[in-house]
Steps between C-alpha positions, in 0.01 A plus 500: 500500500645834393440800723456823303606820676458847358767745618428874503781748556413838649803677358508608136867601504714312247768414758251430779633285781149362548485400135832321545357333809196384297727372222692309766174343618429385146841329488468350850156351443503123534398283207135485607467880534478737205537866591399742225620858526221733393598776260300817447400639840613842383247495214206408722273806531403618845195315622181680406162336544371693197728300270464172688216387277468234237483766228785720621740266684858594405698221334771528769242443775356197321853364453604526867169353615543209261858439615392503866200277432724241333746502790466287811660771715670839488841606624529877540837675511523855619730780601377758749408847377449758776407234751252312285461297182553646152185626328550260210465199729201644686337570165552139391340376821206735440443362149536142623254556785202561271228402477487511878482152648587333169818675384789317337689465830200405712594193706847470346807469719716813494850541640696823523876550483731784415798715562530867578762762574406540867625296789173304527485388138156634421298340779250789506433461129466125538247538782296740285511253210385214723217718629385609152526149354307355793221755467497420127416142593836327471617241749802686628779286645578722798771264625698537177732796538812606316605862540859560395647827630761736357442402137695790353819382670432129527433462127729775369756251376320170556189342357242364748562153354859521626397572860461171694272658761270635229496167316412317821223745591353509150508120477302480826241745362460300178482167686239631745288643217523171307407301812193720555384443143570126509304466826207692353497285186517181704205602720 
């Protein structure tokens, strides 16, 4: 049984440490886990109920909803912007939350990981993401936590894949997410 995980990265920057972290997750995934890195969050229009209709739904919104619906779980990677999550990630959660009670992430396991410049590694942003995803109907894995501090220095000359502590932590996140999905499928 293959577990399908959709990864969303809250940083649009080309050299994003969180993007590198997500790419590392793709490489670390065991044989039975396929992590797909979603492209295009920057093109997703801000959520607007006026355009969230069958006749007016933007193609980018339909595409992210379809990708999330096809996934067994989501893995969200985020930096911390001014003490909270980036708008692009919040916007994605908003699109995926609708229609209320039946959105594309409703009932799906969601784990959050990331790295940030500060000494706490983005824990405030991660808590906000967990909160928003939970309200959106996801099954948030609150016990799965990976917040890597001091990204600007830690990854200045090294890739996250070359950091044994990061590899160990990310592997635990992936394994826990896969176990949650496997348990749900077996039930």
